C-alpha positions as CSV (number, residue, x, y, z in Angstrom):
1,M,-0.1,-0.1,-0.1
2,K,2.7,2.3,0.9
3,N,4.7,1.8,-2.8
4,Q,1.4,1.9,-4.4
5,A,0.8,5.7,-2.9
6,L,4.8,6.9,-3.6
7,H,4.5,5.2,-7.1
8,P,1.0,5.9,-7.9
9,P,-0.5,4.1,-11.0
10,I,0.2,6.0,-14.5
11,V,-2.8,6.9,-16.5
12,Y,-2.2,7.6,-20.0
13,P,-4.2,9.6,-22.4
14,T,-6.9,7.6,-24.4
15,G,-9.2,8.8,-27.3
16,A,-9.3,12.6,-28.3
17,E,-7.1,13.5,-26.3
18,K,-4.0,11.0,-26.7
19,W,-4.1,11.6,-30.3
20,I,-4.4,15.2,-30.5
21,L,-2.0,15.7,-27.5
22,I,0.6,13.6,-30.3
23,I,-0.6,14.8,-33.8
24,T,0.5,18.2,-31.7
25,A,3.6,17.1,-30.7
26,I,4.5,15.4,-34.1
27,S,3.4,18.5,-36.0
28,C,5.6,20.5,-33.5
29,A,8.8,18.2,-34.3
30,I,7.9,17.9,-38.1
31,L,8.2,22.1,-38.3
32,E,11.6,22.1,-36.1
33,L,13.2,19.7,-38.7
34,I,11.3,22.1,-41.9
35,D,12.7,24.8,-40.8
36,T,16.5,23.1,-41.0
37,T,16.0,22.1,-45.0
38,V,13.4,24.8,-46.2
39,V,15.8,27.7,-45.9
40,N,18.0,26.1,-47.9
41,V,16.8,26.3,-51.7
42,S,15.3,30.1,-51.1
43,L,19.2,31.4,-50.3
44,R,19.8,32.7,-53.3
45,E,16.5,34.8,-53.8
46,I,17.0,36.1,-49.7
47,S,21.0,37.2,-51.0
48,G,19.9,38.9,-53.8
49,N,16.5,40.9,-51.7
50,I,19.0,41.8,-48.7
51,G,22.2,42.4,-50.7
52,A,24.4,39.5,-48.3
53,T,27.4,36.8,-50.4
54,T,27.0,33.8,-51.1
55,T,29.2,33.4,-48.5
56,E,27.3,35.4,-45.9
57,I,24.1,34.7,-46.7
58,A,25.4,31.2,-45.5
59,W,24.9,32.5,-41.5
60,V,21.0,31.8,-41.8
61,I,21.7,27.8,-41.9
62,T,24.5,28.0,-39.2
63,A,22.9,30.1,-36.6
64,Y,19.6,27.6,-36.6
65,A,22.1,24.0,-36.9
66,I,24.3,26.1,-33.6
67,S,21.7,27.2,-31.4
68,N,19.0,23.8,-32.6
69,V,22.2,21.3,-31.5
70,I,23.4,23.3,-28.5
71,I,19.6,23.6,-26.6
72,I,18.7,19.7,-27.5
73,P,20.7,18.2,-24.6
74,L,19.6,21.0,-22.2
75,T,15.6,20.7,-22.9
76,S,15.6,17.5,-20.4
77,M,17.4,19.7,-17.5
78,L,14.9,22.4,-18.6
79,S,11.4,20.7,-18.8
80,D,12.5,20.0,-14.8
81,L,13.3,23.6,-14.3
82,F,10.3,25.1,-16.2
83,G,7.4,22.1,-15.8
84,R,7.1,20.4,-19.3
85,K,3.9,21.7,-19.9
86,T,5.0,25.6,-20.0
87,Y,8.7,24.5,-21.6
88,F,6.9,23.2,-24.6
89,T,4.1,25.9,-25.1
90,A,6.7,28.5,-24.6
91,S,9.6,26.9,-27.1
92,V,6.6,26.8,-29.4
93,L,5.8,30.7,-28.8
94,I,9.2,31.6,-29.2
95,F,9.5,29.3,-32.7
96,T,6.6,31.2,-33.4
97,F,7.4,34.3,-32.8
98,S,10.7,34.8,-34.0
99,S,9.9,33.0,-37.5
100,L,7.4,36.3,-37.9
101,M,10.7,38.0,-37.1
102,C,12.8,36.4,-39.6
103,G,10.2,36.6,-42.2
104,L,10.0,40.7,-41.5
105,S,14.0,41.2,-41.6
106,T,15.2,43.6,-43.8
107,N,19.1,42.9,-43.2
108,L,21.8,39.6,-43.1
109,W,22.7,39.8,-38.9
110,T,19.3,40.9,-37.8
111,L,17.5,37.6,-40.1
112,V,20.5,35.6,-38.3
113,F,19.8,36.8,-35.3
114,W,16.2,35.3,-35.4
115,R,17.4,32.6,-37.0
116,F,19.6,31.8,-33.5
117,V,16.4,32.2,-31.8
118,Q,14.4,30.0,-34.1
119,G,17.0,27.5,-34.0
120,L,16.3,27.7,-29.6
121,G,12.5,27.6,-29.9
122,G,12.7,24.9,-32.1
123,G,15.0,22.8,-30.4
124,G,13.3,22.4,-27.4
125,L,10.5,21.3,-30.0
126,L,12.3,18.1,-30.9
127,S,13.2,16.7,-28.0
128,T,10.1,17.3,-25.8
129,G,7.7,16.1,-28.2
130,Q,9.4,12.7,-28.4
131,S,8.8,12.3,-25.1
132,I,5.3,13.2,-25.1
133,I,5.3,11.2,-27.5
134,I,6.0,8.2,-25.9
135,G,4.7,9.3,-22.8
136,A,1.6,8.8,-24.9
137,F,1.8,4.9,-25.1
138,P,2.7,2.2,-22.4
139,P,6.2,0.4,-21.9
140,E,4.6,-2.4,-24.3
141,K,3.8,0.3,-27.3
142,I,7.3,2.1,-27.7
143,S,7.8,0.5,-31.3
144,T,4.8,3.1,-32.0
145,A,5.3,5.9,-30.2
146,S,8.8,5.7,-31.8
147,A,7.5,4.9,-35.3
148,I,5.0,8.0,-35.4
149,F,8.2,9.8,-34.3
150,G,10.8,8.4,-36.9
151,M,8.4,9.3,-39.4
152,G,8.9,12.7,-38.3
153,I,12.5,12.8,-38.6
154,I,12.1,11.5,-42.1
155,M,9.4,13.6,-43.0
156,G,10.6,17.1,-42.4
157,P,13.9,17.4,-43.9
158,T,12.6,15.5,-46.6
159,F,9.7,18.3,-47.5
160,G,11.4,21.4,-46.4
161,P,13.7,21.9,-50.1
162,A,10.2,21.3,-51.4
163,L,7.9,23.7,-49.5
164,G,11.0,26.2,-49.3
165,G,11.3,25.5,-53.1
166,Y,7.2,26.0,-54.1
167,I,6.5,29.0,-51.9
168,T,10.0,30.8,-52.8
169,D,9.4,30.2,-56.8
170,N,5.2,31.3,-56.3
171,F,5.5,33.8,-53.2
172,S,7.8,35.0,-51.3
173,W,11.4,34.2,-49.2
174,H,9.5,36.0,-46.8
175,W,6.7,33.2,-46.5
176,I,9.0,30.0,-45.7
177,F,8.7,31.3,-42.1
178,F,5.2,33.9,-42.2
179,I,3.7,30.0,-42.8
180,N,5.2,28.9,-39.6
181,I,2.9,31.3,-37.8
182,P,-0.3,29.9,-38.0
183,I,0.7,26.7,-37.6
184,G,2.8,27.4,-34.3
185,I,-0.6,29.2,-32.7
186,V,-2.8,26.9,-32.8
187,A,0.5,24.2,-31.5
188,S,0.9,26.7,-28.4
189,I,-2.6,26.9,-28.0
190,L,-3.3,22.5,-28.0
191,S,0.1,22.6,-26.3
192,W,-1.5,24.7,-23.4
193,T,-4.4,22.5,-23.4
194,F,-3.1,19.4,-23.4
195,V,0.6,18.8,-22.6
196,T,0.8,17.7,-19.0
197,D,4.0,17.9,-16.7
198,M,6.2,14.6,-16.4
199,I,5.6,12.9,-13.7
200,G,8.0,12.6,-10.2
201,A,9.6,15.8,-12.1
202,K,11.1,17.7,-9.6
203,K,12.6,21.2,-9.9
204,P,16.4,20.9,-10.2
205,R,18.3,22.6,-6.9
206,K,20.7,23.7,-8.2
207,I,21.6,25.3,-11.6
208,D,24.8,24.3,-13.1
209,W,25.6,26.5,-14.7
210,W,29.9,26.2,-15.8
211,G,28.6,22.9,-17.6
212,I,25.8,24.7,-19.8
213,L,28.5,27.1,-20.3
214,F,31.4,24.4,-21.2
215,L,28.3,22.9,-23.9
216,I,28.0,26.2,-25.4
217,I,31.1,26.1,-26.1
218,A,32.0,22.5,-27.1
219,I,28.9,22.2,-28.8
220,G,28.7,26.0,-30.6
221,S,31.6,25.7,-32.0
222,L,31.9,22.1,-33.4
223,Q,29.0,23.2,-35.5
224,Y,30.7,26.5,-37.0
225,V,33.8,23.6,-37.5
226,L,30.9,21.6,-39.3
227,E,28.8,24.9,-41.3
228,E,31.7,26.3,-42.5
229,G,35.6,24.3,-43.0
230,T,34.5,23.4,-46.4
231,S,33.5,27.5,-47.6
232,E,36.5,27.9,-45.1
233,D,39.2,24.8,-46.9
234,W,39.5,24.1,-42.9
235,F,42.6,24.2,-41.6
236,E,44.0,26.6,-44.2
237,S,41.8,29.1,-42.0
238,N,42.5,30.6,-39.2
239,D,39.1,30.9,-37.6
240,I,38.8,27.1,-37.8
241,I,41.9,26.3,-36.3
242,V,40.9,28.6,-33.7
243,F,37.2,27.2,-33.0
244,S,38.4,23.4,-33.5
245,I,40.5,24.0,-30.8
246,T,37.9,25.7,-28.5
247,A,35.4,22.4,-29.8
248,L,37.9,19.9,-27.9
249,V,38.6,21.9,-25.2
250,G,34.9,22.9,-24.4
251,L,34.6,19.0,-24.6
252,I,36.7,18.0,-22.3
253,A,35.9,20.4,-19.8
254,F,32.2,19.8,-20.5
255,I,32.7,16.3,-19.6
256,Y,35.2,16.5,-16.6
257,R,32.1,19.0,-15.3
258,E,29.4,16.6,-15.8
259,L,31.1,13.4,-14.2
260,S,32.6,15.5,-10.8
261,I,29.2,16.8,-9.7
262,D,26.3,15.5,-8.9
263,Y,23.3,18.3,-10.4
264,P,24.3,17.8,-14.2
265,A,22.7,19.9,-17.0
266,V,23.5,16.7,-19.3
267,N,23.7,13.5,-17.1
268,I,26.3,11.7,-19.5
269,R,26.6,9.3,-17.1
270,L,23.2,7.2,-19.0
271,Y,26.2,6.4,-21.2
272,K,27.0,3.5,-18.3
273,N,24.1,2.2,-20.2
274,Y,25.2,-0.1,-23.1
275,N,22.8,0.1,-25.3
276,L,22.4,3.2,-25.8
277,A,26.0,4.1,-26.0
278,M,25.5,1.8,-29.2
279,G,23.0,3.4,-29.9
280,S,24.4,6.7,-30.0
281,I,26.6,4.8,-32.7
282,M,23.6,3.6,-34.7
283,N,21.7,7.5,-34.2
284,F,25.3,9.4,-35.9
285,M,25.1,6.5,-38.9
286,L,21.2,7.5,-39.2
287,G,21.9,11.1,-39.4
288,F,24.8,10.7,-41.7
289,L,22.7,8.9,-44.1
290,L,19.2,10.8,-43.3
291,F,20.6,15.0,-43.8
292,G,23.6,13.6,-46.4
293,T,21.5,11.3,-48.9
294,V,19.5,14.8,-48.6
295,F,22.4,16.8,-49.0
296,I,24.0,15.1,-52.1
297,F,21.1,14.4,-54.5
298,P,19.5,17.5,-55.1
299,L,23.2,19.1,-56.0
300,F,24.0,15.9,-58.7
301,A,19.8,16.1,-59.6
302,Q,20.2,19.9,-60.0
303,I,24.1,19.9,-61.5
304,S,24.4,17.0,-63.4
305,L,20.8,16.1,-64.6
306,G,19.6,20.0,-64.9
307,W,16.3,19.5,-62.6
308,T,15.1,22.8,-60.9
309,A,15.0,23.0,-56.5
310,T,11.6,22.9,-56.7
311,D,11.2,19.5,-59.0
312,T,13.7,18.1,-56.9
313,G,12.1,18.8,-53.7
314,I,9.3,17.3,-54.7
315,F,10.5,14.4,-56.4
316,M,11.6,13.3,-52.6
317,I,8.6,12.9,-51.6
318,P,7.5,9.9,-52.1
319,S,10.3,8.5,-50.4
320,A,8.9,9.8,-47.2
321,L,6.0,8.8,-47.5
322,C,7.0,5.1,-48.0
323,S,8.9,5.7,-45.0
324,A,5.4,6.8,-43.5
325,F,3.8,3.6,-44.2
326,A,6.4,1.6,-44.1
327,M,7.0,2.6,-39.9
328,P,3.6,1.0,-39.1
329,M,4.4,-2.1,-40.6
330,V,7.9,-2.0,-38.4
331,A,6.0,-1.3,-35.3
332,K,3.7,-4.5,-35.6
333,L,6.6,-6.1,-36.4
334,L,8.8,-4.9,-33.0
335,G,5.5,-5.1,-31.2
336,K,4.8,-9.3,-32.5
337,G,8.5,-9.8,-30.8
338,S,10.2,-9.6,-34.1
339,N,14.3,-9.2,-33.2
340,P,15.0,-5.5,-34.2
341,K,18.4,-6.5,-34.8
342,T,17.4,-8.5,-38.0
343,I,14.8,-5.5,-39.1
344,I,17.4,-3.1,-38.7
345,I,19.9,-5.4,-40.9
346,I,17.7,-5.7,-43.8
347,G,17.1,-1.8,-43.4
348,I,20.6,-1.3,-43.7
349,G,20.6,-4.0,-46.5
350,I,17.6,-1.6,-48.5
351,T,19.7,1.1,-48.3
352,F,22.9,-0.4,-49.5
353,I,20.9,-0.4,-52.6
354,F,18.9,2.2,-52.7
355,L,23.1,3.7,-53.1
356,M,24.3,1.1,-55.0
357,M,21.8,2.3,-57.5
358,L,22.3,5.4,-57.7
359,S,25.7,4.9,-58.4
360,F,25.0,3.7,-61.6
361,A,23.0,7.2,-62.6
362,S,24.4,8.1,-66.3
363,P,24.0,12.2,-68.2
364,D,20.8,9.8,-69.9
365,S,19.4,9.2,-66.2
366,S,15.6,10.8,-65.5
367,A,13.5,10.8,-62.9
368,N,11.9,7.1,-63.6
369,N,15.8,5.9,-62.9
370,F,15.0,6.9,-59.5
371,Y,11.7,6.4,-58.4
372,F,11.7,2.8,-57.0
373,P,15.5,3.3,-55.8
374,F,14.0,6.0,-53.6
375,V,11.0,3.9,-52.8
376,L,13.8,1.7,-51.2
377,R,15.0,4.1,-49.4
378,G,12.3,5.5,-47.7
379,I,11.7,1.4,-46.5
380,G,15.3,0.9,-45.2
381,L,14.6,4.3,-43.0
382,A,12.0,2.9,-42.0
383,F,13.8,0.0,-41.0
384,M,16.2,1.5,-39.2
385,M,14.6,4.2,-37.5
386,S,12.3,2.8,-35.2
387,P,14.2,0.2,-33.8
388,I,17.5,2.1,-33.7
389,L,14.9,5.1,-31.4
390,S,13.1,1.4,-29.8
391,L,16.7,0.0,-28.6
392,A,18.8,2.9,-27.2
393,V,16.4,4.3,-25.1
394,A,14.8,0.3,-23.4
395,G,14.6,0.3,-20.0
396,L,15.1,3.5,-19.4
397,R,13.0,5.5,-16.6
398,G,11.4,9.1,-16.5
399,K,13.8,11.3,-16.2
400,D,17.0,9.3,-17.7
401,L,14.4,8.4,-20.3
402,A,13.9,12.6,-21.0
403,Q,17.4,12.8,-21.2
404,A,18.5,10.1,-23.5
405,I,16.8,11.6,-25.6
406,G,17.6,14.5,-26.4
407,L,21.3,13.3,-26.0
408,A,20.1,10.4,-29.5
409,N,18.5,13.7,-30.8
410,M,22.0,15.5,-30.1
411,I,24.3,12.3,-31.7
412,R,21.5,12.5,-34.9
413,Q,21.8,16.2,-35.8
414,L,25.5,16.2,-35.5
415,G,25.9,13.4,-37.4
416,G,23.7,15.4,-40.0
417,A,26.2,18.1,-40.0
418,V,29.2,15.3,-39.8
419,G,27.8,13.6,-43.0
420,I,27.4,16.9,-45.0
421,A,30.4,17.9,-43.6
422,L,32.8,15.1,-45.5
423,I,30.7,14.4,-48.4
424,N,31.3,18.3,-49.1
425,V,34.8,17.2,-48.8
426,F,34.6,14.1,-50.3
427,L,33.1,16.4,-53.7
428,S,35.4,18.8,-53.3
429,H,38.8,16.3,-54.0
430,K,36.5,14.2,-56.4
431,N,35.7,17.0,-58.6
432,A,40.1,18.0,-58.3
433,D,40.9,14.9,-59.6
434,V,38.4,13.5,-62.1
435,R,38.5,16.8,-63.9
436,G,42.2,16.3,-63.8
437,S,42.1,12.9,-65.5
438,M,39.5,14.3,-68.0
439,L,41.2,17.2,-69.0
440,G,44.2,15.3,-70.1
441,Y,41.6,13.9,-72.8
442,I,40.6,17.8,-74.1
443,S,43.7,19.1,-75.6
444,E,44.9,19.6,-79.2
445,Y,46.5,16.3,-79.6
446,S,43.6,14.3,-79.4
447,S,41.4,13.8,-82.4
448,L,38.1,13.6,-80.8
449,A,38.9,16.6,-79.1
450,A,39.8,18.8,-82.2
451,E,36.7,17.5,-84.7
452,R,33.8,18.3,-81.4
453,I,35.3,21.8,-81.0
454,S,35.6,22.7,-84.3
455,A,31.9,21.3,-84.9
456,L,30.7,23.5,-82.0
457,T,32.8,26.5,-83.4
458,Q,31.0,26.0,-86.8
459,N,27.7,25.5,-85.5
460,F,28.6,29.1,-83.8
461,I,29.2,30.3,-86.6
462,S,26.5,29.9,-88.5
463,K,24.7,30.9,-86.4
464,G,26.3,35.0,-86.4
465,Y,29.2,34.9,-84.5
466,S,32.6,35.8,-85.9
467,S,35.4,33.0,-85.9
468,G,36.9,34.4,-82.7
469,D,33.7,34.8,-80.6
470,A,32.8,31.1,-81.6
471,E,35.8,29.6,-80.1
472,S,35.5,31.2,-77.5
473,L,31.9,29.7,-77.1
474,A,33.0,26.4,-78.7
475,Y,35.6,25.9,-75.5
476,K,33.1,27.5,-73.0
477,T,30.9,24.9,-74.6
478,I,32.9,22.1,-73.9
479,E,33.9,23.3,-70.1
480,G,30.2,23.4,-68.9
481,M,30.1,19.9,-70.9
482,L,32.9,18.8,-68.4
483,Y,31.7,20.3,-65.9
484,K,28.3,18.1,-65.4
485,Q,30.7,14.9,-66.4
486,Q,32.8,15.1,-63.5
487,A,30.1,15.7,-61.2
488,M,28.4,13.2,-62.6
489,V,31.4,11.1,-61.6
490,S,32.1,12.5,-58.4
491,Y,28.4,12.5,-57.5
492,T,28.4,8.5,-58.4
493,Q,31.2,7.6,-56.5
494,G,30.1,10.0,-53.3
495,F,26.8,7.4,-53.3
496,F,28.7,4.5,-53.8
497,T,31.2,5.7,-50.5
498,V,27.9,6.6,-48.2
499,G,27.1,3.5,-49.1
500,I,30.0,1.5,-48.2
501,A,29.9,3.8,-45.2
502,I,26.7,2.2,-44.4
503,L,28.1,-0.9,-44.1
504,I,29.9,0.0,-41.5
505,C,26.6,0.0,-38.9
506,I,25.6,-4.3,-39.6
507,P,28.7,-4.9,-36.8
508,V,27.3,-2.4,-34.2
509,V,24.2,-4.1,-34.8
510,F,25.9,-6.9,-33.8
511,L,27.0,-5.7,-30.9
512,I,24.0,-4.1,-29.1
513,R,22.8,-6.3,-26.6
514,Y,18.8,-8.1,-26.9
515,K,17.1,-10.4,-24.7
516,K,14.1,-11.6,-26.9
517,G,10.8,-11.5,-25.1
518,A,12.1,-9.0,-22.1
519,K,10.3,-6.0,-21.9
520,A,11.6,-2.5,-21.2
521,K,10.4,-1.0,-18.3
522,I,9.9,2.5,-18.9
523,V,8.2,4.3,-16.2
524,S,6.3,7.1,-18.2
525,D,7.3,10.7,-18.4
526,H,4.0,12.2,-19.8
């Protein structure tokens, strides 16, 4: 009786209340993730409108990414400090208001500032939204909760470019931010009405200000290095060297601080949990794959195949829908007791096939050649995501569960940033190598090259150009053809390399501990 008084039975939401709560949480998480990519296709229009250079405008993306990845691991502490209901609603309001201010911005640094604030609000939506969804289900239904959240993780980054391209092409770039406002207002009302505080949550007796500061320094500097490294030529830049050293020192200080006090801002002792540690490696690779393929394919389609930004974004939507349909199937398999490790390996295999098929693309490839591979991408991600999310947090309780969710989301975001940075480095080097190899075949000693240049020159002369201009245009045409060809080879080899990298996950899957029939003992944190 005493134990029952101390630990009252958990009452899970039911009926309409449950699904309104879930829809609110997943909508906010999707909104947050859409805004990580929605701006990408509109940068050219934004830079022209506010008078920013190509290098400067990248800060619109970087500012959001930095604040996002800083706040995500702190969400559990902030939820305890303010109460989850208050914190989640405040995050929605901050995100909504900063969206309005982004749309009203008339110069670069005002926009960058409000994007940073937007990232602070958005980061609170992601992990807290996930804990709300998991808390709406009993422990034996965690696979269903993970599937619902997994749909948001996949659909957000995928819908972002399509939505951004459509709005920019048909309205103006301001509306990629203004569209968040009505959704945010409705979400804030629903959040305040239906979200509850965590059962048994207590305000931290002390705030770990030093831990928060070290985290901001470490993660903020690391994210800056990953976002700006390529454009700054990595360690050829003094800024990148300084921020790299700062990130390393900050990370060491943060780890030492969090392990030496009993009120850490982020409980990294949770990594003593073996499956959480293995799950973090898998989450890192998941972020690498999810954000990496969303990054590389649009570049490939637009540069090598001549697609528009809107066409590229719309093409990727069916892949996300395939994931949405596959997620419930995966949840059902997990609910019936299927080994999640087997499901993850199947997902890795399907994803590997998708990447190998893309690696055989040619200049004659069309959208029809990519539909089936992207169906495989959607199914493969679905088979990987739900089991990884479920295995990583299985067995953790209330506050620890919320902390683990924050860490998992941070690791996945960093995995995406590292993936994009590494792919950028790979493409830069590969482009140089391929170009050097191809240039050897374009010279006055090559009869094929000479014939092609001569034919192009004659073609331009027949259109009224002088012989000098015609020859110049012929060489420019050859240069354009060379650029497309080198990009095609580089991107296809990029797909092949990412595919090989994904296979690294298989040994990690075998290291995950799973006991058939074991049920996760998770205390709900709704």
